[in-house]
C-alpha positions in Angstrom: 0.0 0.0 0.0 1.3 3.5 -0.9 0.3 6.7 0.8 -0.2 8.3 -2.6 0.1 7.5 -6.3 3.1 9.7 -7.0 5.2 7.7 -4.5 4.3 4.5 -6.2 5.4 5.9 -9.5 8.5 7.6 -8.2 11.8 6.4 -9.8 14.2 4.9 -7.2 17.5 3.8 -8.8 15.9 3.5 -12.2 12.6 1.7 -11.3 9.2 2.9 -10.1 9.0 2.2 -6.4 5.9 0.0 -6.8 7.8 -2.2 -9.3 10.5 -2.7 -6.8 7.9 -3.7 -4.3 6.6 -6.3 -6.7 10.0 -7.7 -7.3 10.7 -8.0 -3.6 7.4 -9.8 -3.0 7.8 -12.1 -6.0 11.3 -13.1 -4.9 10.0 -13.8 -1.4 7.4 -16.3 -2.7 4.2 -14.3 -3.0 2.1 -15.4 -6.0 -0.7 -12.8 -5.7 0.3 -9.2 -5.2 -1.9 -6.1 -5.0 -0.6 -2.6 -5.5 -2.8 0.0 -4.0 -3.0 3.7 -3.3 -5.8 6.1 -2.4 -8.3 6.8 -5.2 -8.0 8.0 -7.9 -5.4 5.4 -8.6 -4.4 4.7 -12.2 -1.0 3.0 -12.8 1.1 4.6 -15.6 2.3 2.7 -18.6 5.9 2.6 -17.4 4.9 1.2 -14.1 2.7 -1.5 -15.7 5.5 -2.5 -18.1 8.1 -2.8 -15.3 5.7 -4.7 -13.1 5.0 -7.1 -15.9 8.8 -7.6 -16.4 9.6 -8.1 -12.7 6.6 -10.0 -11.4 8.3 -13.4 -12.0 5.1 -15.2 -12.7 3.1 -13.7 -9.8 -0.4 -12.4 -10.4 -0.4 -8.6 -9.9 -3.5 -6.4 -9.5 -3.8 -2.6 -9.3 -6.6 -1.4 -7.0 -7.4 1.7 -5.2 -7.4 1.6 -1.4 -11.1 1.0 -0.9 -11.2 -1.8 -3.4 -8.1 -3.5 -1.8 -9.5 -3.3 1.7 -12.8 -4.9 0.6 -11.3 -7.6 -1.6 -8.4 -8.5 0.7 -9.2 -7.8 4.3 -6.6 -10.1 5.7 -3.7 -9.1 3.4 -0.1 -8.8 4.5 1.4 -5.3 4.1 4.8 -5.5 2.6 7.3 -4.4 5.3 9.0 -1.1 4.8 6.3 0.4 2.6 4.4 3.6 3.5 0.9 2.4 4.6 -2.2 4.4 3.7 -3.7 5.1 7.1 -2.4 2.0 8.7 -5.6 0.1 8.2 -4.1 -3.2 7.3 -2.0 -5.2 9.7 1.7 -5.5 9.1 2.7 -8.9 10.6 6.2 -10.3 10.5 7.0 -11.1 6.9 7.4 -14.7 5.8 10.9 -16.0 5.4 12.6 -14.8 2.3 10.9 -11.4 2.2 13.5 -8.7 2.5 12.5 -5.3 3.7 12.4 -2.9 0.7 12.6 0.2 2.8 13.9 0.3 6.4 12.1 2.3 9.1 12.8 6.0 8.7 14.7 5.6 5.5 14.0 8.2 2.9 13.7 7.4 -0.8 17.0 9.1 -1.5 18.7 6.9 1.2 17.0 3.8 -0.3 18.4 4.8 -3.7 21.9 5.2 -2.4 21.6 1.8 -0.6 20.5 0.0 -3.8 23.3 1.5 -5.9 25.9 0.6 -3.2 24.7 -3.0 -3.4 25.6 -3.1 -7.1 29.4 -3.4 -6.2 31.0 -6.7 -7.1 32.7 -9.0 -4.7 35.5 -9.5 -7.2 36.4 -5.8 -7.4 40.1 -5.0 -7.4 41.7 -2.7 -4.8 41.6 0.4 -7.1 38.0 -0.3 -8.2 36.9 -0.8 -4.6 38.4 2.4 -3.2 38.5 4.8 -6.2 36.6 3.7 -9.3 33.5 2.2 -7.8 32.6 5.2 -5.6 32.9 7.5 -8.7 31.0 5.2 -11.0 28.2 4.6 -8.5 27.8 8.4 -8.2 27.5 8.6 -12.0 25.0 5.7 -12.0 22.8 7.3 -9.3 22.4 10.3 -11.6 21.8 8.4 -14.8 19.3 6.2 -13.1 17.1 9.2 -12.6 16.4 9.1 -16.3 13.5 6.7 -17.0 14.9 5.8 -20.5 18.4 4.9 -19.4 19.6 1.3 -20.1 22.9 -0.5 -19.4 23.8 -0.5 -23.1 23.8 3.3 -23.1 26.6 3.2 -20.5 28.4 0.5 -22.5 28.5 2.7 -25.6 29.6 5.6 -23.4 32.7 3.6 -22.4 33.3 2.9 -26.1 33.2 6.6 -26.9 35.7 7.3 -24.2 37.9 4.6 -25.7 37.7 6.2 -29.2 38.6 9.5 -27.7 41.5 7.9 -25.9 42.9 6.3 -29.1 42.5 9.5 -31.0 44.5 11.4 -28.4 47.3 8.8 -28.4 47.6 8.7 -32.1 48.5 12.4 -32.1 52.0 11.3 -31.2 52.6 14.2 -28.8 53.3 14.4 -25.1 50.0 16.1 -24.6 48.1 13.5 -26.5 49.9 10.8 -24.4 48.7 12.3 -21.2 45.2 12.9 -22.4 45.0 9.3 -23.7 46.2 8.0 -20.3 43.6 10.0 -18.4 40.8 9.0 -20.8 41.8 5.3 -20.3 41.4 5.8 -16.6 38.1 7.5 -17.2 37.0 4.6 -19.4 38.0 2.2 -16.6 35.9 4.1 -14.1 32.9 4.5 -16.5 33.1 0.8 -17.4 31.4 0.0 -14.1 28.3 2.1 -14.8 26.6 -0.4 -17.2 26.9 -3.2 -14.7 25.6 -1.0 -11.9 22.6 0.1 -13.9 21.9 -3.5 -15.0 22.1 -4.8 -11.4 20.1 -1.9 -10.0 17.3 -2.4 -12.5 17.5 -6.2 -12.9 18.5 -6.0 -16.6 21.7 -8.1 -16.5 21.9 -10.3 -19.6 24.5 -12.6 -21.3 24.4 -10.4 -24.4 25.2 -7.3 -22.4 28.0 -9.0 -20.6 29.5 -10.1 -23.9 29.3 -6.6 -25.4 30.9 -5.1 -22.3 33.7 -7.7 -22.4 34.4 -7.1 -26.1 34.6 -3.3 -25.6 36.8 -3.8 -22.5 39.2 -5.9 -24.5 39.3 -3.6 -27.5 39.9 -0.6 -25.1 42.8 -2.4 -23.4 44.5 -3.3 -26.7 43.9 0.2 -28.2 45.5 1.8 -25.1 48.6 -0.4 -25.2 49.0 -0.1 -28.9 48.2 3.6 -28.9 50.9 4.3 -26.2 53.5 2.3 -28.1 52.6 4.2 -31.3 52.8 7.5 -29.6 56.2 6.8 -28.2 57.4 5.5 -31.6 56.3 8.9 -33.1 58.2 10.7 -30.4 61.4 8.7 -31.2 61.3 6.5 -28.1 61.7 3.3 -30.1 62.9 0.8 -27.5 59.9 1.4 -25.2 57.6 1.2 -28.2 59.0 -2.2 -29.2 58.7 -3.4 -25.6 55.0 -2.4 -25.6 54.5 -4.1 -29.0 56.2 -7.3 -27.8 54.0 -7.3 -24.6 50.9 -6.9 -26.7 51.9 -9.7 -29.0 52.5 -12.0 -26.0 49.1 -11.0 -24.5 47.3 -11.7 -27.8 49.1 -15.1 -28.2 48.1 -16.2 -24.7 44.5 -15.2 -25.2 44.3 -16.7 -28.6 45.6 -20.1 -27.4 43.2 -20.1 -24.4 40.3 -19.2 -26.7 41.1 -21.9 -29.2 41.4 -24.6 -26.5 38.2 -23.4 -24.9 36.4 -23.6 -28.2 37.5 -27.2 -28.5 35.8 -28.1 -25.3 38.7 -28.3 -22.9 37.1 -27.9 -19.5 38.3 -25.0 -17.5 40.3 -23.4 -20.3 38.5 -20.1 -20.7 39.6 -16.5 -20.8 39.3 -16.4 -17.0 41.2 -19.7 -16.5 44.3 -18.2 -15.0 42.4 -15.9 -12.7 40.1 -18.7 -11.5 43.1 -21.0 -11.1 44.9 -18.6 -8.8 41.8 -17.4 -7.0 41.5 -21.0 -5.6 44.8 -20.6 -3.9 43.8 -18.6 -0.8 46.8 -16.5 0.3 47.5 -12.8 0.8 50.3 -13.0 -1.8 48.0 -14.5 -4.4 45.3 -12.0 -3.6 47.7 -9.1 -4.2 49.0 -10.7 -7.4 45.4 -11.0 -8.6 44.7 -7.4 -7.8 47.9 -6.1 -9.5 47.0 -7.8 -12.8 43.4 -6.6 -13.0 42.4 -3.9 -15.4 41.5 -1.3 -12.8 45.0 -1.4 -11.3 47.0 -1.2 -14.6 44.7 1.6 -15.9 45.3 3.6 -12.8 49.0 2.8 -12.5 49.5 3.4 -16.2 47.9 6.8 -16.0 50.0 7.8 -13.0 53.2 6.7 -14.7 52.5 8.5 -17.9 51.5 11.7 -16.2 54.7 11.5 -14.2 56.7 11.2 -17.4 57.4 7.5 -17.0 55.6 6.1 -20.1 58.6 4.1 -21.2 58.8 2.4 -17.8 55.0 1.6 -18.0 55.6 -0.3 -21.3 58.7 -2.1 -20.1 56.7 -3.2 -17.0 53.8 -4.3 -19.2 56.1 -6.4 -21.4 57.6 -8.1 -18.3 54.1 -8.8 -16.8 52.8 -10.1 -20.2 55.8 -12.4 -20.5 55.2 -13.8 -17.0 51.5 -14.1 -17.7 52.1 -16.1 -20.9 54.4 -18.5 -19.0 51.7 -19.0 -16.3 49.0 -19.5 -19.0 51.1 -22.3 -20.6 51.7 -23.9 -17.2 48.0 -23.8 -16.3 47.0 -25.2 -19.7 49.5 -28.0 -19.3 48.1 -28.9 -15.9 44.5 -28.9 -17.3 45.6 -31.1 -20.2 47.4 -33.6 -18.0 
């Protein structure tokens, strides 16, 4: 029950509040859900569409307050919702029903809580402490637009990547710095599509594949663009080191992809990460963090801005060589 119709329609983290209530109830096992507000109560088209998408097979009715009280005198009020006059009892919720809105929590606080919960357990150290707070702030603002979808943020990351590559290809020191900063911006903005998807229950395999493809293209474009930029500036040795590291990275990923395509169990693009994540130790945890995109994007930007772009490419080549050796070792173990 909602105290008034505008609250039921109000967008909270990209979804009408009443649609969130339906999702909460459906996940908790309710099969018959009534959304009600004082008359005149007429659900809008957007609310009806989202309810249909999120109802998960439950029967959902829209009634005004008087109709609901007459038709369902013993109904349970969903915990956390604003009751219209407190007429219906609000007993303890059955197991599995999570409180949508805690006592005294404003809709703005609820929105912040929902977006905070979109963080991923596997976030790296830079993503957790720097990237994610910024991307979630962006997501909260974008989710106030009713038309926003995860794919819009995915293409936003792609546009940042295009701008990054264009800056790097200028072959100037200024272009190098701009490209590095744009790569870090793309790394931050890369989290927005997933946050929007998780906040609005729109995650999909197709979206994940597109996001992964753009991520990979951005990474390759950055490394190749930095190497090309240094080559144009006459810093040939570092450019060659970057190219060699890129070749080793492509080789390892190609071999893993081919083996995975042929049905070798466990040999996927995440095989190395999964393999080492099973070895619980502080050292392996740090090694995993240091090889994640969020770390090398941030570290690369810092090194380039500090005038150490050559060092960044040498370090990348060394890490790529070590990674290729590890890939071969992991593959050999899987094949044994």
